VOPAGU-2260 file (C-alpha; in pm, 1 decimal, decimal comma):
REM VOPAGU-2260
SITE   aa  ch    i         X         Y         Z
SITE  UNK   A    0    9402,3    9088,3    9426,2
SITE  UNK   A    1    9673,5    8969,5    9691,7
SITE  UNK   A    2    9962,4    9159,8    9695,8
SITE  UNK   A    3   10278,3    9099,3    9885,0
SITE  UNK   A    4   10543,2    9360,0    9961,6
SITE  UNK   A    5   10908,8    9289,5   10029,5
SITE  UNK   A    6   11073,6    9551,4   10211,5
SITE  UNK   A    7   11493,7    9557,7   10213,1
SITE  UNK   A    8   11576,8    9767,2   10485,2
SITE  UNK   A    9   11947,9    9853,6   10629,4
SITE  UNK   A   10   12014,8   10134,5   10904,4
SITE  UNK   A   11   11655,3   10292,0   10774,6
SITE  UNK   A   12   11529,2   10378,9   11145,0
SITE  UNK   A   13   11485,7   10704,6   11054,2
SITE  UNK   A   14   11233,7   10616,4   10746,3
SITE  UNK   A   15   11114,3   10326,0   10779,8
SITE  UNK   A   16   10810,3   10404,6   11027,6
SITE  UNK   A   17   10680,5   10674,4   10787,3
SITE  UNK   A   18   10718,1   10391,4   10539,2
SITE  UNK   A   19   10495,6   10132,5   10716,9
SITE  UNK   A   20   10221,2   10405,5   10781,1
SITE  UNK   A   21   10184,8   10494,4   10440,4
SITE  UNK   A   22   10151,5   10104,5   10373,0
SITE  UNK   A   23    9884,0   10028,1   10661,9
SITE  UNK   A   24    9708,0   10345,6   10556,5
SITE  UNK   A   25    9617,2   10239,2   10203,0
SITE  UNK   A   26    9254,8   10180,3   10098,8
SITE  UNK   A   27    9347,4    9848,6    9968,1
SITE  UNK   A   28    9602,0    9695,2   10244,0
SITE  UNK   A   29    9846,2    9469,4   10154,4
SITE  UNK   A   30    9810,4    9089,5   10214,1
SITE  UNK   A   31   10166,7    9057,5   10351,2
SITE  UNK   A   32   10461,5    9268,7   10436,0
SITE  UNK   A   33   10820,5    9120,4   10481,5
SITE  UNK   A   34   11067,7    9385,1   10607,9
SITE  UNK   A   35   11419,8    9232,8   10564,3
SITE  UNK   A   36   11639,7    9380,5   10824,7
SITE  UNK   A   37   11979,0    9338,8   10653,8
SITE  UNK   A   38   12252,3    9384,7   10918,2
SITE  UNK   A   39   12157,4    9723,0   11049,9
SITE  UNK   A   40   12309,3    9863,0   11375,2
SITE  UNK   A   41   12024,1   10122,4   11431,1
SITE  UNK   A   42   11702,1   10089,0   11569,0
SITE  UNK   A   43   11529,1    9940,7   11244,5
SITE  UNK   A   44   11388,7    9606,7   11378,8
SITE  UNK   A   45   11265,6    9777,7   11692,1
SITE  UNK   A   46   11047,8   10001,7   11500,5
SITE  UNK   A   47   10923,4    9722,4   11303,4
SITE  UNK   A   48   10879,7    9504,8   11580,2
SITE  UNK   A   49   10625,7    9760,3   11704,8
SITE  UNK   A   50   10408,3    9791,7   11407,8
SITE  UNK   A   51   10395,2    9348,7   11383,9
SITE  UNK   A   52   10184,9    9360,2   11715,0
SITE  UNK   A   53    9896,4    9594,2   11563,9
SITE  UNK   A   54    9929,6    9472,2   11199,4
SITE  UNK   A   55    9932,0    9094,9   11181,9
SITE  UNK   A   56   10024,7    9110,1   10804,1
SITE  UNK   A   57   10357,6    9267,5   10853,4
SITE  UNK   A   58   10650,1    9031,9   10958,4
SITE  UNK   A   59   11066,2    9105,7   11009,0
SITE  UNK   A   60   11338,1    8880,2   10915,6
SITE  UNK   A   61   11678,2    8930,7   11004,8
SITE  UNK   A   62   11960,6    8903,0   10746,2
SITE  UNK   A   63   12348,2    8886,6   10827,1
SITE  UNK   A   64   12568,3    9064,8   10536,8
SITE  UNK   A   65   12850,2    9304,3   10519,5
SITE  UNK   A   66   12778,9    9641,3   10612,9
SITE  UNK   A   67   12952,1    9800,2   10255,5
SITE  UNK   A   68   12649,4    9949,4   10048,1
SITE  UNK   A   69   12651,4    9845,9    9698,1
SITE  UNK   A   70   12345,8    9948,3    9477,4
SITE  UNK   A   71   12184,4    9629,2    9332,7
SITE  UNK   A   72   12307,4    9309,8    9444,4
SITE  UNK   A   73   12293,7    9372,3    9850,2
SITE  UNK   A   74   11961,8    9525,8    9823,7
SITE  UNK   A   75   11812,6    9217,6    9581,2
SITE  UNK   A   76   11985,3    8962,8    9832,6
SITE  UNK   A   77   11790,7    9059,0   10074,4
SITE  UNK   A   78   11451,7    9071,8    9894,7
SITE  UNK   A   79   11579,7    8697,2    9794,3
SITE  UNK   A   80   11564,8    8633,2   10151,0
SITE  UNK   A   81   11236,2    8792,8   10208,5
SITE  UNK   A   82   11112,2    8567,1    9937,4
SITE  UNK   A   83   11173,2    8252,1   10129,2
SITE  UNK   A   84   10909,8    8353,9   10352,2
SITE  UNK   A   85   10620,7    8404,2   10135,3
SITE  UNK   A   86   10374,1    8118,3   10003,8
SITE  UNK   A   87   10229,9    8136,9    9642,7
SITE  UNK   A   88    9910,8    8276,1    9732,0
SITE  UNK   A   89    9963,6    8645,2    9555,4
SITE  UNK   A   90    9860,0    8810,8    9249,1
SITE  UNK   A   91   10109,3    9098,0    9267,8
SITE  UNK   A   92   10450,4    9108,8    9416,3
SITE  UNK   A   93   10613,4    9441,4    9504,7
SITE  UNK   A   94   10949,6    9558,5    9582,1
SITE  UNK   A   95   10967,4    9844,9    9784,2
SITE  UNK   A   96   11254,5   10065,2    9965,2
SITE  UNK   A   97   11204,8   10166,0   10307,7
SITE  UNK   A   98   11220,4   10546,0   10271,7
SITE  UNK   A   99   10902,5   10612,1   10091,2
SITE  UNK   A  100   10593,9   10748,2   10153,1
SITE  UNK   A  101   10286,6   10615,3    9895,7
SITE  UNK   A  102    9977,5   10801,4    9842,5
SITE  UNK   A  103    9683,3   10608,8   10036,0
SITE  UNK   A  104    9550,0   10501,2    9688,4
SITE  UNK   A  105    9878,9   10360,4    9556,3
SITE  UNK   A  106    9793,4   10009,6    9549,3
SITE  UNK   A  107    9415,6   10048,6    9489,1
SITE  UNK   A  108    9555,0   10214,7    9171,9
SITE  UNK   A  109    9835,2    9963,2    9060,5
SITE  UNK   A  110    9576,1    9677,8    9142,0
SITE  UNK   A  111    9326,7    9873,1    8893,0
SITE  UNK   A  112    9559,2    9916,4    8632,3
SITE  UNK   A  113    9665,4    9498,5    8608,6
SITE  UNK   A  114    9300,3    9423,4    8651,9
SITE  UNK   A  115    9231,4    9619,3    8333,1
SITE  UNK   A  116    9458,7    9416,4    8103,7
SITE  UNK   A  117    9593,8    9096,3    8143,2
SITE  UNK   A  118    9900,7    9166,6    7935,8
SITE  UNK   A  119   10040,1    9407,3    8176,1
SITE  UNK   A  120   10362,7    9284,9    8386,7
SITE  UNK   A  121   10464,4    9571,1    8547,4
SITE  UNK   A  122   10306,0    9887,0    8695,0
SITE  UNK   A  123   10471,5   10202,1    8908,3
SITE  UNK   A  124   10398,7   10583,1    8963,2
SITE  UNK   A  125   10684,7   10824,0    8980,6
SITE  UNK   A  126   10949,1   10938,5    9241,1
SITE  UNK   A  127   10947,2   11278,8    9399,2
SITE  UNK   A  128   11210,6   11398,3    9646,5
SITE  UNK   A  129   11204,0   11718,5    9841,7
SITE  UNK   A  130   11377,2   12074,6    9724,1
SITE  UNK   A  131   11371,7   12418,3    9869,7
SITE  UNK   A  132   11014,0   12292,5   10063,4
SITE  UNK   A  133   10839,5   12140,8    9749,2
SITE  UNK   A  134   10829,3   11800,9    9609,7
SITE  UNK   A  135   10956,2   11757,0    9293,6
SITE  UNK   A  136   10998,4   11485,2    9058,4
SITE  UNK   A  137   11317,7   11285,6    9084,4
SITE  UNK   A  138   11400,2   11363,4    8707,7
SITE  UNK   A  139   11678,1   11048,7    8670,0
SITE  UNK   A  140   11493,8   10828,3    8400,8
SITE  UNK   A  141   11236,8   10804,2    8112,7
SITE  UNK   A  142   10845,2   10858,3    8208,6
SITE  UNK   A  143   10793,7   10485,9    8079,6
SITE  UNK   A  144   11042,5   10347,7    8323,4
SITE  UNK   A  145   10953,9   10222,0    8670,4
SITE  UNK   A  146   11170,7   10302,0    8978,7
SITE  UNK   A  147   11365,7   10026,1    9134,7
SITE  UNK   A  148   11225,2   10191,8    9458,1
SITE  UNK   A  149   10907,1   10033,0    9415,5
SITE  UNK   A  150   10837,2    9789,9    9161,7
SITE  UNK   A  151   10518,2    9590,7    9162,0
SITE  UNK   A  152   10499,4    9296,9    8937,5
SITE  UNK   A  153   10222,5    9035,9    8811,9
SITE  UNK   A  154   10307,2    8685,3    8960,1
SITE  UNK   A  155   10326,4    8559,6    8634,2
SITE  UNK   A  156   10537,2    8784,9    8498,8
SITE  UNK   A  157   10760,7    8774,5    8767,5
SITE  UNK   A  158   10824,4    8401,3    8714,9
SITE  UNK   A  159   10857,2    8400,8    8387,2
SITE  UNK   A  160   11111,5    8652,4    8416,1
SITE  UNK   A  161   11332,2    8461,2    8643,0
SITE  UNK   A  162   11253,4    8713,4    8939,4
SITE  UNK   A  163   11516,7    8995,0    9029,1
SITE  UNK   A  164   11914,7    8971,9    8953,0
SITE  UNK   A  165   12123,8    9066,2    9224,3
SITE  UNK   A  166   12315,1    9276,8    9086,5
SITE  UNK   A  167   12360,7    9652,1    8957,3
SITE  UNK   A  168   12121,9    9694,8    8629,0
SITE  UNK   A  169   11806,7    9440,5    8780,8
SITE  UNK   A  170   11562,8    9723,2    8780,1
SITE  UNK   A  171   11630,9    9738,6    8422,2
SITE  UNK   A  172   11728,6    9387,1    8314,6
SITE  UNK   A  173   11341,0    9348,8    8445,6
SITE  UNK   A  174   11171,3    9566,1    8252,3
SITE  UNK   A  175   11359,5    9488,3    7915,0
SITE  UNK   A  176   11273,7    9102,4    7973,7
SITE  UNK   A  177   10894,7    9186,4    8051,1
SITE  UNK   A  178   10927,3    9355,8    7704,1
SITE  UNK   A  179   11142,4    9049,0    7547,1
SITE  UNK   A  180   10800,8    8793,9    7680,1
SITE  UNK   A  181   10587,5    9037,4    7548,9
SITE  UNK   A  182   10432,0    9199,5    7899,5
SITE  UNK   A  183   10339,0    9557,4    7918,3
SITE  UNK   A  184   10516,6    9798,0    8163,8
SITE  UNK   A  185   10301,9   10088,3    8261,3
SITE  UNK   A  186   10383,2   10387,8    8460,0
SITE  UNK   A  187   10126,3   10629,4    8625,2
SITE  UNK   A  188   10207,4   10972,9    8651,7
SITE  UNK   A  189    9900,4   11051,0    8895,9
SITE  UNK   A  190   10083,1   10827,9    9140,3
SITE  UNK   A  191   10304,7   11077,0    9334,4
SITE  UNK   A  192   10563,7   10844,8    9565,3
SITE  UNK   A  193   10780,6   11051,3    9815,7
SITE  UNK   A  194   11140,7   10955,6    9806,1
SITE  UNK   A  195   11291,2   11051,8   10149,0
SITE  UNK   A  196   11667,3   10967,4   10069,6
SITE  UNK   A  197   11760,2   11088,4    9694,3
SITE  UNK   A  198   11892,7   10798,7    9479,7
SITE  UNK   A  199   12277,7   10747,1    9517,7
SITE  UNK   A  200   12320,1   10934,9    9843,3
SITE  UNK   A  201   12526,6   10678,9    9986,4
SITE  UNK   A  202   12714,1   10543,4    9672,9
SITE  UNK   A  203   13064,9   10544,6    9646,6
SITE  UNK   A  204   13345,3   10536,9    9361,2
SITE  UNK   A  205   13324,0   10166,0    9341,3
SITE  UNK   A  206   12938,2   10164,1    9313,7
SITE  UNK   A  207   12994,5   10428,2    9038,5
SITE  UNK   A  208   13197,9   10208,8    8833,2
SITE  UNK   A  209   12911,2    9969,4    8902,7
SITE  UNK   A  210   12690,0   10160,0    8672,3
SITE  UNK   A  211   12916,5   10100,1    8350,5
SITE  UNK   A  212   12930,6    9695,9    8447,3
SITE  UNK   A  213   12538,7    9692,6    8484,2
SITE  UNK   A  214   12548,0    9871,8    8067,7
SITE  UNK   A  215   12780,5    9571,7    7997,9
SITE  UNK   A  216   12582,6    9304,7    8182,5
SITE  UNK   A  217   12253,1    9400,9    7998,7
SITE  UNK   A  218   12442,2    9338,0    7656,1
SITE  UNK   A  219   12436,3    9702,1    7552,6
SITE  UNK   A  220   12737,5    9718,3    7355,1
SITE  UNK   A  221   13003,0   10008,8    7377,7
SITE  UNK   A  222   12814,8   10245,5    7164,2
SITE  UNK   A  223   12440,3   10231,2    7352,5
SITE  UNK   A  224   12647,3   10264,0    7671,3
SITE  UNK   A  225   12862,5   10580,7    7550,6
SITE  UNK   A  226   12499,2   10736,7    7489,8
SITE  UNK   A  227   12332,7   10598,6    7794,9
SITE  UNK   A  228   12614,7   10693,8    8047,9
SITE  UNK   A  229   12670,5   11048,9    7870,9
SITE  UNK   A  230   12280,9   11109,5    7916,1
SITE  UNK   A  231   12284,4   10964,9    8300,8
SITE  UNK   A  232   12570,1   11164,8    8383,6
SITE  UNK   A  233   12411,3   11471,4    8236,0
SITE  UNK   A  234   12069,3   11407,4    8418,9
SITE  UNK   A  235   12277,5   11431,0    8743,3
SITE  UNK   A  236   12432,2   11728,3    8673,7
SITE  UNK   A  237   12776,9   11551,4    8692,6
SITE  UNK   A  238   12947,9   11531,8    8380,7
SITE  UNK   A  239   13281,2   11356,3    8518,7
SITE  UNK   A  240   13033,5   11032,1    8582,7
SITE  UNK   A  241   13072,2   10952,1    8215,7
SITE  UNK   A  242   13440,6   10859,2    8281,9
SITE  UNK   A  243   13330,7   10623,0    8582,0
SITE  UNK   A  244   13053,5   10465,0    8383,5
SITE  UNK   A  245   13276,5   10374,1    8086,3
SITE  UNK   A  246   13577,9   10287,3    8263,5
SITE  UNK   A  247   13326,4   10024,8    8466,2
SITE  UNK   A  248   13210,0    9902,4    8152,4
SITE  UNK   A  249   13536,7    9841,5    8006,2
SITE  UNK   A  250   13640,8    9678,4    8268,3
SITE  UNK   A  251   13371,1    9448,4    8270,4
SITE  UNK   A  252   13446,5    9376,2    7937,3
SITE  UNK   A  253   13776,3    9294,7    7933,6
SITE  UNK   A  254   13758,9    9058,6    8235,7
SITE  UNK   A  255   13433,6    8913,3    8066,4
SITE  UNK   A  256   13217,3    8964,2    8308,2
SITE  UNK   A  257   12923,5    8720,1    8264,0
SITE  UNK   A  258   12584,7    8896,3    8111,3
SITE  UNK   A  259   12235,0    8931,1    8293,4
SITE  UNK   A  260   12085,9    8832,9    8009,5
SITE  UNK   A  261   12118,9    8529,3    7658,4
SITE  UNK   A  262   12257,6    8634,4    7366,6
SITE  UNK   A  263   11929,9    8636,0    7216,6
SITE  UNK   A  264   11792,8    8835,8    7485,8
SITE  UNK   A  265   12072,5    9086,3    7469,5
SITE  UNK   A  266   12021,5    9103,6    7078,8
SITE  UNK   A  267   11654,2    9217,1    7130,9
SITE  UNK   A  268   11768,3    9455,7    7433,5
SITE  UNK   A  269   12020,6    9608,8    7183,3
SITE  UNK   A  270   11751,8    9639,0    6888,5
SITE  UNK   A  271   11511,3    9803,6    7138,8
SITE  UNK   A  272   11745,1   10058,9    7270,3
SITE  UNK   A  273   11829,1   10159,1    6938,5
SITE  UNK   A  274   11460,8   10143,8    6838,2
SITE  UNK   A  275   11371,5   10384,8    7153,4
SITE  UNK   A  276   11654,2   10651,2    7053,0
SITE  UNK   A  277   11537,1   10697,7    6671,1
SITE  UNK   A  278   11218,3   10759,1    6817,0
SITE  UNK   A  279   11307,8   11013,1    7010,8
SITE  UNK   A  280   11576,9   11156,9    6754,2
SITE  UNK   A  281   11254,1   11146,1    6469,6
């Protein structure tokens, strides 16, 4: 199976080389890697250029945008820029962050999952961060969720869910739409991806409100948002984030922000979320 990787990158000179080293060392190498340099002011582009001569399947796209980091929208706009430079000859498309180190068998294993079952739409491993010299699970999400840092999609699934939405919550809505269209989402606990820059390291106050807006735009409703916000704030060990999330939700609700999903999909998502909560309780 051919797989294409798109890597949005903004000022990742410190890590991009490590990420590319781990990708070119895969037991099954990518058919294409496109790095989208999103307005970097460091040596990101130069480092990527140094790989292009050695690995003809790597290419660089330069994108101009604002420097402000807003989770979701900025990175997916860069991903969309990369999409403009691919053809249709892939079986799997992968969105990868520029601060990861993959085990050498990562994509060979991902491909095996896709080949094992035609109804599998998405596959991913787990993110690990360094703490006191050890690599530990970056435990921000449930075990059945694939982190936004490394998302692999079957082509048919990717097209049916309408690609990636340029908004925070994109890496939740994609999985919920997979389930809406009866695709399976598979996580593999044997695949440990080193995440060199912990999630949220650059988020500011505006970005924190964005999480609440994302819950609204997924069609969660207030009650599910409150539960999800409390859970996420406690997972991050920052209880006051709960207030920011609720503030963001109410702001989006009163401004009648457009949802990322249709009314039918929103209803499915709410039912699915309640079902998952009940399963955990009983």
